[in-house]
N, C-alpha and C positions, 0 to 999 in steps of 0.2 A: 237201201238202208232206211229204215223207218225212223221217225223221230221218237225219242224216248224221253220220259219225264226225268228231270234232274231237280234236286232240291235247290230252291231259290230261283228257279226259272219257270216261266210260263210259256206254254205253247198256244199261241193265239190263232195261228192259221198255218196251213201247209201250202207251199208253192211248188209248182211243177213246170218244167220246161220240156216241151215235146216237139217233135218234127211233124209238120203238116204235109200231107200229100195232096197236091192240087192239080187241076187241069189248067191249061194256059188261060182259058177264059175266066176262071175264078181267081187266078193269080192276079190278073189285072185289077179286079175289084179289091183284092187284098192290098195290092200296091197303092191303089188310090186311097184306101183307108189309112195306110201308113203315112203317106204324104200329108194328108189332111191332119192327122194326129200330130205330126212333127210341126206343122204350121201353127197349130193351137199351142203346143209347147213353147214355140218361139214367141208367140204373142204374149203368153203369160210370163215368160222370162223377161221380156221387155217391160211388162207391167210391174213385175216384182222389182226390177232395177229402178223403176220410176218411184215406187212406193214400197221400200223394203221393211216397213214397220211391222207387217204381218209375219215376217220370218221369225220374230222373237217369241211368238205365241206357241202354245203346245201343238203337237203334230196335227191333231184333228182340227183345231181352231185355225191353223195356217191355211189349209186349202179352203175352208169355209169362208175365211176373211176375203180371199181373192175371188171366190165364187160370187160373193155378195157385191163385190166392186163392179162386176160386169153384168149382173142380172137384175131385173126389175125396172120399174119406171124411173126410179131415182138413182140409177147406176152412175157412179163417178166416171167409169171408163166403159161405155157400152161395148158390147161384143160386136165385132164387125159383122156385116150381113153375110159374108161368106161362111161364117161359123154358126149361123142360126140353124137350129135343128140338129146340132151336134149332140149326141147322146150324153146325158148328164154323168153317167157312170164313167164313160171314157174321158169326159172333160175333167173329172176329178182326178183320174189317173194322170192325165196330162199336167194338171196343176201340181201334183206331187212331184212329177219328174222335173218340172220347171223350177220348183223350190230347191230340189236337190242340185240341179245344174247351177242355180244362182249361188247356193251356199258353197259349192266347189269353186266357182269362179271367184267369189268374194274372199274365201280363205287364201287362195293363191295370190290374189291382189294384195291382201293384207300382209302376207309373208314378204311380198316384193317391196312394199312400202316400209317395212320394218328392217330391211337390210341396211347394213352400213353403206354410206354414200359410195365408197370405193367399189362396192359390188352391184351398184344400181346402173351399171353401164348397159345392161340389157334392157330391152323394152318391157314395159309392164304388160301383164296378161290383159288381153282385150276380150270384151264380151263377144260371144259367138254371133256370126251373121246368119246362122242357120243351125239346126240340130238334126241328128239322124239316130233316133232311138227306135228300138223294136216296140211293137205294140204290146200293151199290157192289158189283158182281158180279165177284169174283175167279175164277180158274180153280177148278173144282170145283163152282161154282154154275151153270154153263152147259155145254151140250154141243151137238153136231150143228149147228155154225155153217156154213150153206151160203153165206153172203154176203148173203142177203136174208131168211132165216129162222133162228131160233135157239130152242133149248129152254132155258128158265130155270126154276129151282126157285123156286116161289112158294107162299105160304101160302093155301090155299083152304079156307074153313070149318074152320080149325083143323088141317088136314092139309097136310104139305109134299108138293107134287106137281110133276112136270115138266110145264110148259105151253109150247106152241109160240107164238112171237111172230114177226111180220114186222117188219122194220126197214129203215131206209135211213140212209145217212151216207157220208162220204167214205172212201176206201180208202187204205191205205198202199202206196207203190210198192215194187217189188222192187229195192232198191238193193244 
């Protein structure tokens, strides 16, 4: 089902979820990428919990605020060495995921604190000790999409490499 224009709504982008077909050797690289991606999300979640002032900005300014906190010579919270060389596009996707996870945790915590005392016998929501999100590939992390094959940037034995994957899924119509 293709996206259609509606009065009062903008279509800024289309997202698509597909199933990748991989060999065992390329799956390990994909799994390594997912683990590193989730580590970066968790790092930024903890950073956001330490400095939540950037969450009140507009959506584009949010991730930029936290990106500037970790990059450059005058970074307030330098990026750990294990995340050096992490692709900027994937890092921005991780920052957006971390902001969403923080907002979710914060709203649940605020609901818990605003309960009447007689209903606060349960423990408050705690911040996650780890996260397990699926990878989000924005433009810049994929290329050469033929409709059945695509090149994705994945972490293979500590090196970022372009790897070809086959996939299938529904297609968008030409409306």
